[in-house]
N, C-alpha and C positions, 0 to 999 in steps of 0.2 A: 376361590382365589382370583378367577375370572371377573366376579363381580367387584372384588376389591381393586384389581387393577384398572377396571373400567372406570371405577368411581374415582380413583385418583387421577387418570388421565383427563376425564372430562373436567374435573376441577382445574387442573394444571392448564389445559388449554384454554379455558374460559378466562382465567386470570392472564395468561398470556395475550389472549385477544385484547383485552380491555387495557392492559397496560401499554401494548403496541400502539393502539388507537391514540391514548393519551400522550404518548411520547412523540408521535407523528404531529398531533396538533401543537404540542409544546415548541418543538423545532420549527416548524412552519411560522407560528407567531414570532417567535424569537428573531428569527431570520428575516421575517418580513419587516419587522420595527427595525432591525440593524441596517437593512438595505432601502428602507422606505425613500430616504433623502437621494439615493442613486437612482431608484425607479422613476421618482418624480423628475430629476433632473435630465434624465434621457427620454422622457415621455412614453414610458412603458406602457403598451396597451394591456386591457383586461386579458385578451387572448394569450399574449406572451407570458403574463404572470401565471395564468391557469396551467399553461404547458410546463412552464418552469417548475412548478411546485408538484404537478403531477408526476413528472419525471425524477423529482427529488425524493419521492415516497419510497422507491425500493432502496435506495442508498440510506435513508433514515433507518429503516427497518434493519438492514444489515448492520449498521453502525451501533443501534441500540439494543439489538437481540441480545448480548450477553446479560445487560442489565435486566431486561425483560424476563430472561430464563431464570436469572437468581431470584428477582421478585416472585416469580411463578413458583419457584421451588420452595422459597421460604413460607409463602402464604398457603400453597396447598397442604404441604407436609405439616407446617407450623399449626394449622387449624386442626389437622387431626390430632397433634400433640395436645392443644389447648383443651380439645373436647374428650380427651382420654381414649380416643379411638385407637391410638398406637399401643397402650396399656391393653386394650382389650385384645388386640392383635397378638401381643406378646403372651397373653393368657390363654390364646388359642393354639399357641405353639408356633405362631408366625414370627419368624426373625426380622430384624430391622432391614436386613440386606434384601429380604424377599419384598418387604413393603416398598422400599424405595427403588426396586429393580425396574418397574415400569417408567418411572421417571428417568433413570438412567438410560434406559433403551431410548426414550422419547428425546432425550438430550443428544445421542448419539445419531438418531435419525435427522434431527433438525440441523444438526452441524453438517451432515452430508448435504441435506437440501440447501442449506445456506451457502456451502461450498459451490453446488452447483448452480445457484443463483448468481454468486459473485463472479463465475466464470462465464456465464451466457447472458443473464439479463442485466445485472446492474452496470457493466462497463458501457452497454449500449444505451441504457438510460441516462448515465452519468454524462455522455458524449453529447446527447441530444439536449440534456440540461444546460452544460456548459456552452453549447453552440449558441442556444437561445440567449444567454447571458452575454456572449461576446459579440454575436453578430446581429441579433435582433433588437437586443435592447441597447448595448453600448455601441452599436453600429461600426463595430471594428472592421478591418478588411480581412478577407478570408485567408490571407497569409501575412502574417506579422513577422518580418525578418529583422533580426537581431545584429548588432554589431558586437563582436566577441574579441577579448584580448587574451593575449599570452596561451596559446594553444600549443600543446604537444600531443604528437600522435605517432603510433607505430605502424609503419607501412610495412609491405612484403620485403622478403630478401634482406633482413637485417637494416632496414632503411628507417630514419627517424627524421620527423618533419617538425620544425619549429616555426611557429607563426606569430608575429608581434600582434597583429590585429586582424579581423576578418569582417568584411561588409557583405552580409548574405544578400541584400538587395541588389548589389552589383556583382555578386560572385568574384570579388576581388580581395586578396590578402596583400598585406605590406609587411616588408622586412622579413623575407622567408628564408629559412635555412634548411637544406635537406643533406643528411648525413648518411653515408654508408659505413657500415660497421664490417670488419673482417678480423676474425680470430681475437674479438674484443678491442681492436684498435680501428681508428678512424682511417679508411682507404680512400675515401673521396668525400668533398664537400662541395655543395654549390649553394652560393648565397646570392639572392635576388632582392632588388628593391620592391618588386611587385610580382604577384602571381594571379592570373585571371584564367577564367574557365572558358574554354573553346568548345561550344556547343556541337560546331560542325565536326571536329576531329576528335571529340570526347576525350580531350587531353587538357593539362595544365599548361599555359604559356607563360614563362618566366621572362621579366625584362630586366635590363641591366644587371646582367649576370657575372658573377667571379666563381669560375671553377678551379678547384684545386684537387691535384692528384698527389697522393701521399704514398710514399714508398721507402723503403730501406735506405735508397740513395738520396732522398731528398723530397721537396715538394715542387711541382710544376703547377704555374698559375696562367690559367687562360682566361681572358674577359671576352664577352661576346654580348650583343645587343639582346638576342632573344635565345631562348633554351626551351625546347618541347619535353614536357615531363608526362609521358603517356603511360608508362608501366607502372600504374598505381592502382591501389584498391580504394584510395581516398576521393570521395565524390563531394560536390558542394553540400548536398543534404547532410553529410557526416559533419560538416562544420556548423551547422545550426544548431541552436538551443532546442531541447526538446519541447515541442509544442503541445504534444499529447501528454497528459497527466496520467500517472500510473493508475488511477481510479478510473480512467476511460479505457484501459486496456485490460485483456483477460490474461490468464497465466501464460498462454502460449504467445501472444503477442508480446508482452514484457520479456519472456524469456528469449525470444529472439532479439528483441533491443538490447539486452544484457549481453548476448553473444556477440553482437556487432560492436559494443562498447569494448569487449575484450580483444576483439580482432584489430581495432584501431588503436589499442593501447590507452584508451581513456579510463577516468576512474569510474568504475562501474559500482562501488559499494553501496551509494544510495539506492541504486536500482535493484541490486541483489537482495538488500534488506526487504524492500517493498515486495519483490518477488516470492520471497520465503513467507511474509506476511499474507500473501494470498491464500496459504494452506493453513498457516497457524491461527489466523483470526477466526474464520468459521469454525475451527476445532475447539476455540476458547469457549463455545457454548456447551459442549460436553464437560469441559474442565470445571466450569463454573457452577454447573449442577452437582458434579462429584463433590465439589467443596461445600456447597450449601445445603446439600441433602441431610447429612448426619448432624449439622449444626440446627436445622430446623426441627428436627425429631426430638429435641430436648424440650421439655414442657417448661414454660416460663409463666409467672404472673402477669408481666407485662402485656399490653395490648398490641394491636397492629401497628401502632405508630412507632413503637421501638423496632419491631420487625422491619418497617420500613427504612428506618434509620440505619439499622444494621446492614441492609441491602445496598444503601447509598454508599456507606463506609467501605464495605468489601469492594463495591465497583470501583470506588476512588482509587483504593490501593492497587487493584487489578490494573486499571488503565494507567496509573502511574508506573508501574512496572513495564508495561507495554510501551509507553511513551518514553520513558528513560532508555529502554534497549533500543528503541529505534534510533534515538538521537546518538547513542553511543556506537550503534553500528554505522550511522552515516558518517562519524568522524573517524571511524577506523579503530576504536578502542575495544570493540566486541567482533568477533567473527560473526559475519551477516546472518549464518543460521541460529546461532545463539541469541544474537539481538531480537529476532523475530520470534524465538521461541521461550525466551526466558520467562515471560510472564506466566505462560503455560505450564512450564516446568515447576516453577515455584509453587503455584497454586494446585497443581496435580499432585506434587509430593504432600503439600499441606493437606489436600482433600483426603489422600490414602491415610495418613497419619490420624487426622480426625475419624475417620470411618473405623479405622482399627480401634480407637480408644471409645468409640461411641458405645452406648449400652445397647446390646444386642437383644 
Protein backbone atom coordinates (compact mmCIF):
# COMPACT_ATOMS: atom_id res chain seq x y z
CA UNK A 1 0.00 0.00 0.00
CA UNK A 2 2.88 2.33 0.72
CA UNK A 3 4.22 1.69 -2.77
CA UNK A 4 0.83 2.59 -4.31
CA UNK A 5 0.56 5.77 -2.22
CA UNK A 6 4.11 6.83 -3.06
CA UNK A 7 3.52 6.10 -6.75
CA UNK A 8 0.34 8.20 -6.85
CA UNK A 9 1.82 11.08 -4.83
CA UNK A 10 4.93 11.27 -7.02
CA UNK A 11 2.81 11.39 -10.16
CA UNK A 12 0.47 13.99 -8.62
CA UNK A 13 3.33 16.28 -7.51
CA UNK A 14 5.10 15.97 -10.87
CA UNK A 15 1.99 17.10 -12.75
CA UNK A 16 1.37 19.84 -10.16
CA UNK A 17 4.91 21.15 -10.67
CA UNK A 18 4.65 21.33 -14.47
CA UNK A 19 1.15 22.86 -14.50
CA UNK A 20 2.26 25.48 -11.96
CA UNK A 21 5.28 26.42 -14.09
CA UNK A 22 3.04 26.62 -17.16
CA UNK A 23 0.51 28.91 -15.49
CA UNK A 24 3.25 31.16 -14.11
CA UNK A 25 4.65 31.57 -17.62
CA UNK A 26 1.20 32.20 -19.11
CA UNK A 27 0.27 34.77 -16.47
CA UNK A 28 3.53 36.67 -16.82
CA UNK A 29 3.37 36.74 -20.63
CA UNK A 30 -0.28 37.86 -20.67
CA UNK A 31 0.30 40.50 -18.00
CA UNK A 32 3.43 41.76 -19.75
CA UNK A 33 1.59 42.11 -23.06
CA UNK A 34 -1.33 43.88 -21.35
CA UNK A 35 0.92 46.34 -19.50
CA UNK A 36 3.66 46.74 -22.11
CA UNK A 37 2.47 50.16 -23.30
CA UNK A 38 2.32 51.39 -19.70
CA UNK A 39 5.79 50.06 -18.96
CA UNK A 40 7.17 51.78 -22.06
CA UNK A 41 5.36 55.07 -21.41
CA UNK A 42 6.84 55.22 -17.89
CA UNK A 43 10.32 54.13 -19.02
CA UNK A 44 10.36 51.13 -16.72
CA UNK A 45 13.81 49.63 -16.20
CA UNK A 46 14.65 45.95 -16.64
CA UNK A 47 15.43 45.70 -12.91
CA UNK A 48 12.01 47.05 -11.97
CA UNK A 49 10.27 44.64 -14.35
CA UNK A 50 12.33 41.69 -13.13
CA UNK A 51 11.54 42.44 -9.48
CA UNK A 52 7.88 43.17 -10.28
CA UNK A 53 7.32 39.74 -11.86
CA UNK A 54 9.50 37.96 -9.31
CA UNK A 55 7.27 39.26 -6.52
CA UNK A 56 4.24 38.39 -8.67
CA UNK A 57 5.05 34.64 -8.70
CA UNK A 58 3.80 33.74 -5.17
CA UNK A 59 0.45 35.43 -5.88
CA UNK A 60 0.13 33.63 -9.23
CA UNK A 61 0.81 30.28 -7.56
CA UNK A 62 -1.78 30.96 -4.86
CA UNK A 63 -4.34 32.19 -7.40
CA UNK A 64 -4.00 29.28 -9.83
CA UNK A 65 -3.38 26.53 -7.28
CA UNK A 66 -6.99 25.22 -7.26
CA UNK A 67 -6.87 24.79 -11.06
CA UNK A 68 -3.49 23.10 -10.86
CA UNK A 69 -4.71 20.83 -8.08
CA UNK A 70 -7.70 19.79 -10.19
CA UNK A 71 -5.54 19.13 -13.25
CA UNK A 72 -3.11 17.08 -11.16
CA UNK A 73 -5.98 15.08 -9.69
CA UNK A 74 -7.66 14.37 -13.01
CA UNK A 75 -4.45 13.39 -14.79
CA UNK A 76 -2.77 11.39 -12.01
CA UNK A 77 -5.83 9.33 -11.10
CA UNK A 78 -7.19 9.49 -14.67
CA UNK A 79 -4.03 7.85 -16.06
CA UNK A 80 -4.42 5.05 -13.53
CA UNK A 81 -7.99 4.54 -14.74
CA UNK A 82 -6.94 4.63 -18.41
CA UNK A 83 -4.22 2.03 -17.83
CA UNK A 84 -6.60 -0.22 -15.86
CA UNK A 85 -4.52 0.24 -12.73
CA UNK A 86 -7.60 1.09 -10.68
CA UNK A 87 -9.33 -2.10 -11.85
CA UNK A 88 -6.24 -4.05 -10.81
CA UNK A 89 -6.39 -2.41 -7.38
CA UNK A 90 -10.07 -3.33 -7.05
CA UNK A 91 -9.20 -6.91 -7.96
CA UNK A 92 -6.63 -6.89 -5.15
CA UNK A 93 -9.31 -5.79 -2.70
CA UNK A 94 -8.27 -2.13 -2.54
CA UNK A 95 -11.23 0.23 -2.45
CA UNK A 96 -11.48 3.51 -4.33
CA UNK A 97 -11.43 5.39 -1.04
CA UNK A 98 -8.06 3.86 -0.16
CA UNK A 99 -6.68 4.62 -3.62
CA UNK A 100 -7.51 8.32 -3.53
CA UNK A 101 -6.79 8.78 0.19
CA UNK A 102 -3.15 9.90 -0.46
CA UNK A 103 -4.37 12.56 -2.90
CA UNK A 104 -7.01 13.81 -0.46
CA UNK A 105 -4.43 13.94 2.33
CA UNK A 106 -2.03 15.79 0.06
CA UNK A 107 -4.82 18.20 -0.92
CA UNK A 108 -5.51 18.98 2.73
CA UNK A 109 -1.79 19.44 3.44
CA UNK A 110 -1.37 21.79 0.47
CA UNK A 111 -4.44 23.76 1.62
CA UNK A 112 -2.79 24.29 5.00
CA UNK A 113 0.53 25.28 3.39
CA UNK A 114 -1.17 27.68 0.95
CA UNK A 115 -3.13 29.20 3.85
CA UNK A 116 0.11 29.78 5.75
CA UNK A 117 1.72 31.28 2.63
CA UNK A 118 -1.30 33.53 2.11
CA UNK A 119 -0.88 34.76 5.69
CA UNK A 120 2.91 35.19 5.80
CA UNK A 121 4.51 35.35 2.34
CA UNK A 122 2.01 36.50 -0.28
CA UNK A 123 0.89 39.78 1.40
CA UNK A 124 4.53 40.89 1.69
CA UNK A 125 5.41 40.04 -1.91
CA UNK A 126 2.17 41.61 -3.16
CA UNK A 127 2.95 44.82 -1.31
CA UNK A 128 6.46 44.92 -2.75
CA UNK A 129 5.12 44.21 -6.25
CA UNK A 130 2.47 46.93 -6.05
CA UNK A 131 4.97 49.37 -4.50
CA UNK A 132 7.27 48.82 -7.49
CA UNK A 133 4.33 49.46 -9.82
CA UNK A 134 3.16 52.56 -7.97
CA UNK A 135 6.41 54.21 -6.98
CA UNK A 136 9.23 52.86 -9.19
CA UNK A 137 7.37 52.52 -12.48
CA UNK A 138 4.48 55.01 -12.32
CA UNK A 139 6.51 57.43 -10.15
CA UNK A 140 3.56 58.13 -7.84
CA UNK A 141 3.99 59.95 -4.56
CA UNK A 142 4.36 57.81 -1.46
CA UNK A 143 1.11 59.16 -0.05
CA UNK A 144 -1.82 59.60 -2.38
CA UNK A 145 -4.60 61.40 -0.56
CA UNK A 146 -8.12 61.50 -1.89
CA UNK A 147 -11.04 63.86 -1.71
CA UNK A 148 -14.03 61.94 -0.39
CA UNK A 149 -17.70 62.83 -0.53
CA UNK A 150 -20.68 62.20 1.76
CA UNK A 151 -19.18 60.45 4.77
CA UNK A 152 -21.21 59.10 7.70
CA UNK A 153 -19.39 57.83 10.77
CA UNK A 154 -20.29 56.60 14.22
CA UNK A 155 -18.35 58.25 17.04
CA UNK A 156 -18.30 57.44 20.75
CA UNK A 157 -21.17 58.09 23.17
CA UNK A 158 -23.94 57.83 20.57
CA UNK A 159 -22.50 60.60 18.41
CA UNK A 160 -22.84 60.59 14.65
CA UNK A 161 -20.74 62.63 12.24
CA UNK A 162 -21.86 63.59 8.73
CA UNK A 163 -19.38 65.17 6.32
CA UNK A 164 -20.23 66.57 2.90
CA UNK A 165 -16.64 66.43 1.59
CA UNK A 166 -13.16 65.74 2.97
CA UNK A 167 -9.78 66.76 1.54
CA UNK A 168 -7.13 64.42 2.90
CA UNK A 169 -4.21 66.52 1.68
CA UNK A 170 -5.40 69.45 3.84
CA UNK A 171 -7.06 67.37 6.56
CA UNK A 172 -10.09 69.57 6.11
CA UNK A 173 -13.79 68.72 5.94
CA UNK A 174 -16.63 70.89 4.63
CA UNK A 175 -20.27 71.07 5.72
CA UNK A 176 -20.00 69.01 8.90
CA UNK A 177 -22.79 67.96 11.26
CA UNK A 178 -22.22 66.29 14.63
CA UNK A 179 -25.30 64.81 16.28
CA UNK A 180 -25.65 63.64 19.89
CA UNK A 181 -28.33 60.99 20.47
CA UNK A 182 -30.08 60.28 23.77
CA UNK A 183 -32.90 57.78 24.19
CA UNK A 184 -33.14 57.54 20.39
CA UNK A 185 -33.72 61.29 20.15
CA UNK A 186 -31.41 64.13 19.11
CA UNK A 187 -30.24 65.96 22.23
CA UNK A 188 -27.61 68.17 20.60
CA UNK A 189 -26.52 69.12 17.13
CA UNK A 190 -23.48 71.07 15.91
CA UNK A 191 -23.33 72.27 12.30
CA UNK A 192 -20.10 73.76 10.94
CA UNK A 193 -19.03 75.20 7.63
CA UNK A 194 -15.63 73.51 7.92
CA UNK A 195 -13.62 71.25 10.20
CA UNK A 196 -9.80 71.08 10.28
CA UNK A 197 -7.42 68.86 12.19
CA UNK A 198 -5.24 70.57 14.81
CA UNK A 199 -2.02 68.58 15.15
CA UNK A 200 -0.87 70.46 18.24
CA UNK A 201 -4.02 69.85 20.27
CA UNK A 202 -4.91 66.57 18.50
CA UNK A 203 -8.47 67.71 18.01
CA UNK A 204 -10.84 68.89 15.31
CA UNK A 205 -11.39 72.64 15.06
CA UNK A 206 -14.80 73.61 13.67
CA UNK A 207 -15.45 77.06 12.22
CA UNK A 208 -18.63 79.06 11.58
CA UNK A 209 -20.55 76.90 14.01
CA UNK A 210 -24.23 76.66 14.88
CA UNK A 211 -24.94 74.71 18.07
CA UNK A 212 -28.43 73.49 18.92
CA UNK A 213 -29.48 72.10 22.30
CA UNK A 214 -32.74 70.14 22.22
CA UNK A 215 -34.93 69.46 25.23
CA UNK A 216 -38.57 68.92 26.06
CA UNK A 217 -38.94 72.65 26.64
CA UNK A 218 -37.67 73.56 23.21
CA UNK A 219 -34.51 74.32 21.26
CA UNK A 220 -31.69 76.68 22.18
CA UNK A 221 -29.49 77.96 19.34
CA UNK A 222 -26.02 79.31 19.91
CA UNK A 223 -23.63 80.52 17.19
CA UNK A 224 -19.86 80.84 17.52
CA UNK A 225 -16.85 81.25 15.26
CA UNK A 226 -14.82 78.33 16.59
CA UNK A 227 -15.64 75.06 18.31
CA UNK A 228 -13.10 72.49 19.54
CA UNK A 229 -14.11 68.85 19.10
CA UNK A 230 -11.49 66.80 20.97
CA UNK A 231 -13.49 64.02 22.62
CA UNK A 232 -13.53 61.80 19.53
CA UNK A 233 -12.13 58.56 18.19
CA UNK A 234 -12.29 59.78 14.58
CA UNK A 235 -8.85 60.76 13.27
CA UNK A 236 -7.73 62.04 9.84
CA UNK A 237 -6.47 58.63 8.74
CA UNK A 238 -9.95 57.20 9.34
CA UNK A 239 -11.36 59.54 6.70
CA UNK A 240 -8.95 58.45 3.98
CA UNK A 241 -9.72 55.81 1.41
CA UNK A 242 -7.95 52.51 1.99
CA UNK A 243 -4.59 52.66 0.25
CA UNK A 244 -3.54 49.13 1.12
CA UNK A 245 -5.43 46.49 -0.83
CA UNK A 246 -6.75 43.30 0.84
CA UNK A 247 -4.16 41.18 -1.00
CA UNK A 248 -1.44 43.28 0.65
CA UNK A 249 -2.71 42.43 4.15
CA UNK A 250 -2.69 39.17 6.05
CA UNK A 251 -5.65 37.89 8.04
CA UNK A 252 -4.69 39.65 11.26
CA UNK A 253 -4.12 43.02 9.56
CA UNK A 254 -7.36 42.83 7.60
CA UNK A 255 -9.23 41.72 10.73
CA UNK A 256 -7.99 44.78 12.61
CA UNK A 257 -9.04 47.00 9.71
CA UNK A 258 -12.54 45.46 9.70
CA UNK A 259 -12.82 46.02 13.47
CA UNK A 260 -11.87 49.67 12.93
CA UNK A 261 -14.53 50.04 10.23
CA UNK A 262 -17.09 48.63 12.67
CA UNK A 263 -16.00 51.04 15.39
CA UNK A 264 -16.50 54.12 13.26
CA UNK A 265 -19.74 52.85 11.72
CA UNK A 266 -18.41 52.53 8.16
CA UNK A 267 -19.65 49.91 5.69
CA UNK A 268 -17.41 46.93 6.37
CA UNK A 269 -19.15 44.30 4.19
CA UNK A 270 -16.62 44.34 1.37
CA UNK A 271 -13.66 43.89 3.69
CA UNK A 272 -15.47 41.27 5.77
CA UNK A 273 -16.04 39.12 2.66
CA UNK A 274 -12.36 39.44 1.74
CA UNK A 275 -11.45 38.53 5.32
CA UNK A 276 -13.44 35.28 5.20
CA UNK A 277 -11.93 34.48 1.80
CA UNK A 278 -8.48 34.54 3.42
CA UNK A 279 -9.52 31.17 4.89
CA UNK A 280 -11.99 29.82 2.33
CA UNK A 281 -9.76 30.23 -0.74
CA UNK A 282 -6.80 28.14 0.50
CA UNK A 283 -9.25 25.47 1.69
CA UNK A 284 -10.68 25.29 -1.85
CA UNK A 285 -7.58 23.28 -2.86
CA UNK A 286 -8.85 20.37 -0.79
CA UNK A 287 -12.46 20.83 -1.96
CA UNK A 288 -11.49 20.76 -5.64
CA UNK A 289 -9.50 17.53 -5.10
CA UNK A 290 -12.46 15.99 -3.26
CA UNK A 291 -14.68 16.86 -6.22
CA UNK A 292 -12.25 15.79 -8.96
CA UNK A 293 -10.85 12.53 -7.56
CA UNK A 294 -13.95 10.31 -7.99
CA UNK A 295 -14.58 11.82 -11.44
CA UNK A 296 -11.05 10.97 -12.53
CA UNK A 297 -11.38 7.37 -11.31
CA UNK A 298 -13.92 6.58 -14.05
CA UNK A 299 -12.35 5.00 -17.10
CA UNK A 300 -12.99 6.92 -20.34
CA UNK A 301 -12.07 6.24 -23.91
CA UNK A 302 -11.21 9.86 -24.48
CA UNK A 303 -7.64 11.12 -24.29
CA UNK A 304 -5.93 13.81 -22.19
CA UNK A 305 -7.47 16.61 -24.25
CA UNK A 306 -10.95 15.92 -22.89
CA UNK A 307 -9.59 15.65 -19.37
CA UNK A 308 -8.00 19.05 -19.74
CA UNK A 309 -11.26 20.49 -21.10
CA UNK A 310 -13.21 19.00 -18.18
CA UNK A 311 -10.73 20.51 -15.72
CA UNK A 312 -11.10 23.94 -17.31
CA UNK A 313 -14.90 23.68 -17.29
CA UNK A 314 -15.02 22.65 -13.62
CA UNK A 315 -12.55 25.41 -12.75
CA UNK A 316 -14.62 27.98 -14.63
CA UNK A 317 -17.80 26.99 -12.78
CA UNK A 318 -15.96 26.94 -9.45
CA UNK A 319 -14.46 30.41 -9.92
CA UNK A 320 -17.84 31.65 -11.15
CA UNK A 321 -19.36 30.59 -7.82
CA UNK A 322 -16.52 32.32 -5.97
CA UNK A 323 -16.87 35.54 -7.95
CA UNK A 324 -20.68 35.68 -7.81
CA UNK A 325 -20.59 35.02 -4.07
CA UNK A 326 -18.00 37.75 -3.60
CA UNK A 327 -20.03 40.31 -5.57
CA UNK A 328 -23.27 39.44 -3.74
CA UNK A 329 -21.42 39.70 -0.44
CA UNK A 330 -20.04 43.13 -1.31
CA UNK A 331 -23.55 44.31 -2.22
CA UNK A 332 -25.02 42.91 1.01
CA UNK A 333 -27.27 40.36 -0.70
CA UNK A 334 -25.44 37.49 1.04
CA UNK A 335 -23.97 37.21 4.51
CA UNK A 336 -20.19 37.79 4.27
CA UNK A 337 -19.29 34.31 5.53
CA UNK A 338 -21.72 32.66 3.09
CA UNK A 339 -20.46 34.79 0.20
CA UNK A 340 -16.90 33.63 0.89
CA UNK A 341 -17.74 29.96 1.40
CA UNK A 342 -20.54 29.35 -1.11
CA UNK A 343 -18.22 27.93 -3.78
CA UNK A 344 -16.58 25.53 -1.32
CA UNK A 345 -19.96 24.51 0.09
CA UNK A 346 -21.49 23.72 -3.31
CA UNK A 347 -18.46 21.83 -4.61
CA UNK A 348 -17.86 20.15 -1.25
CA UNK A 349 -21.41 18.76 -1.19
CA UNK A 350 -21.07 17.83 -4.88
CA UNK A 351 -17.78 16.06 -4.17
CA UNK A 352 -19.30 14.02 -1.34
CA UNK A 353 -22.25 13.01 -3.58
CA UNK A 354 -19.95 12.01 -6.45
CA UNK A 355 -17.71 10.11 -4.02
CA UNK A 356 -20.65 8.15 -2.60
CA UNK A 357 -21.99 7.30 -6.06
CA UNK A 358 -18.58 6.35 -7.47
CA UNK A 359 -17.78 2.72 -8.11
CA UNK A 360 -15.93 1.46 -5.04
